[in-house]
C-alpha positions as CSV (number, residue, x, y, z in Angstrom):
1,W,19.6,6.4,-22.9
2,A,18.8,4.6,-26.1
3,M,15.4,5.7,-27.4
4,A,14.4,5.4,-31.1
5,D,11.4,5.2,-33.3
6,H,12.2,1.6,-34.2
7,M,12.7,-1.8,-32.6
8,K,15.7,-3.0,-34.5
9,A,18.7,-4.9,-33.1
10,S,20.8,-1.8,-33.4
11,L,18.7,-0.2,-30.6
12,I,19.5,-3.0,-28.2
13,S,23.1,-3.0,-29.2
14,D,23.3,0.8,-28.6
15,A,21.7,0.3,-25.1
16,L,24.2,-2.5,-24.3
17,D,27.1,-0.3,-25.3
18,M,25.8,2.5,-23.2
19,T,25.4,0.1,-20.2
20,A,28.9,-1.3,-20.7
21,R,30.3,2.3,-20.7
22,N,28.3,3.6,-17.8
23,I,28.2,0.8,-15.2
24,G,30.2,-2.0,-16.7
25,L,29.1,-5.6,-17.3
26,V,30.4,-8.7,-15.5
27,D,31.9,-11.2,-17.9
28,G,29.4,-14.1,-18.3
29,C,26.4,-11.9,-17.2
30,I,23.1,-13.2,-18.6
31,F,21.1,-11.0,-21.0
32,H,17.5,-12.3,-20.9
33,S,14.8,-11.3,-23.4
34,D,11.8,-12.5,-25.2
35,R,11.9,-14.2,-28.6
36,G,11.5,-11.0,-30.7
37,S,13.4,-11.0,-33.9
38,Q,15.6,-8.1,-32.8
39,Y,16.7,-10.2,-29.7
40,T,17.4,-13.4,-31.7
41,S,19.2,-11.7,-34.6
42,R,22.8,-12.4,-35.6
43,E,23.7,-8.8,-34.9
44,L,22.6,-8.9,-31.3
45,R,24.2,-12.3,-30.7
46,A,27.5,-10.9,-32.0
47,K,27.2,-7.9,-29.7
48,L,26.5,-10.1,-26.7
49,G,29.5,-12.2,-27.6
50,S,31.8,-9.2,-28.0
51,L,30.7,-7.9,-24.5
52,G,31.1,-11.4,-22.9
53,L,27.4,-11.8,-22.2
54,R,25.3,-14.9,-22.4
55,A,22.0,-14.9,-24.2
56,S,18.8,-16.3,-22.6
57,V,15.4,-16.2,-24.1
58,G,12.0,-16.9,-22.5
59,R,10.1,-20.0,-23.4
60,T,7.3,-19.7,-26.0
61,G,4.0,-18.9,-24.3
62,V,5.4,-18.7,-20.8
63,C,4.8,-15.1,-19.6
64,W,6.5,-15.8,-16.2
65,D,9.9,-15.9,-17.9
66,N,9.7,-12.1,-18.5
67,A,7.7,-11.1,-15.5
68,M,10.4,-8.8,-14.1
69,A,10.7,-6.8,-17.3
70,E,6.9,-6.7,-17.7
71,S,6.6,-5.4,-14.2
72,F,9.0,-2.6,-14.9
73,F,7.3,-1.6,-18.1
74,G,3.9,-1.8,-16.4
75,A,5.1,0.6,-13.6
76,L,6.7,3.0,-16.2
77,K,3.4,3.1,-18.1
78,N,1.1,3.4,-15.1
79,E,3.2,5.8,-13.1
80,L,4.4,8.1,-15.9
81,V,3.5,7.5,-19.6
82,H,-0.3,7.1,-19.3
83,R,-0.5,10.1,-16.9
84,T,1.6,12.5,-19.1
85,S,1.1,14.3,-22.4
86,F,4.5,14.6,-24.2
87,P,4.6,17.4,-26.8
88,T,7.7,15.9,-28.4
89,R,9.8,12.8,-28.5
90,A,12.6,14.8,-26.7
91,H,10.2,15.6,-23.9
92,A,9.2,12.0,-23.5
93,H,12.9,10.9,-23.5
94,R,13.8,13.4,-20.8
95,A,10.8,12.5,-18.6
96,I,11.5,8.7,-18.9
97,V,15.2,9.1,-18.1
98,R,14.2,11.2,-15.0
99,Y,11.6,8.6,-14.0
100,I,14.1,5.8,-14.2
101,E,17.2,7.4,-12.8
102,M,15.7,9.7,-10.2
103,F,12.6,8.0,-9.1
104,Y,12.4,4.3,-10.0
105,N,16.1,3.5,-9.1
106,H,16.6,5.8,-6.2
107,R,13.2,6.5,-4.4
108,R,10.7,3.8,-5.4
109,L,10.6,0.9,-2.9
110,H,10.3,-2.5,-4.5
111,S,8.6,-5.3,-2.7
112,G,10.6,-7.9,-4.6
113,L,13.8,-6.2,-3.2
114,G,12.6,-6.3,0.4
115,Y,11.2,-2.8,0.2
116,R,14.5,-1.3,-0.9
117,T,15.4,0.7,-4.0
118,P,17.4,-0.8,-6.9
119,A,20.2,1.7,-6.0
120,E,20.4,0.3,-2.5
121,V,20.5,-3.3,-3.7
122,H,23.1,-2.4,-6.3
123,A,25.3,-0.6,-3.7
124,E,25.0,-3.7,-1.4
125,Y,26.1,-5.9,-4.3
126,E,29.1,-3.6,-5.1
127,E,30.2,-3.7,-1.4
128,L,30.0,-7.5,-1.4
129,Q,32.0,-7.7,-4.6
130,A,34.7,-5.3,-3.2
131,A,34.9,-7.4,0.0
132,A,35.3,-10.7,-1.9
């Protein structure tokens, strides 16, 4: 998992490379973000193009455009970060990876997914793609 002490475009590029290696990305997939400078940079636009991704940014002042991401980060903060004291950055990194990979994606039920886990929804998507 990409975790750094900065919010530069290189952090997002590294995360996208990791995603492309680990789960693959469908050509033409949409990468949605807010209008932060790291997301609108030439570097990130070039990375998106090299991976065959389309860029999408939220409208100025419209919080609903990023509601799904905000919901995830709210859950992460409320369910882990604000309840835990991390002695080092490495401890925080391991705890956040465990939370996302073991709990959030595989055990936490999501009302927006019909009270299923993201892993269940992803597996269903993969089955439908294989059948098509």
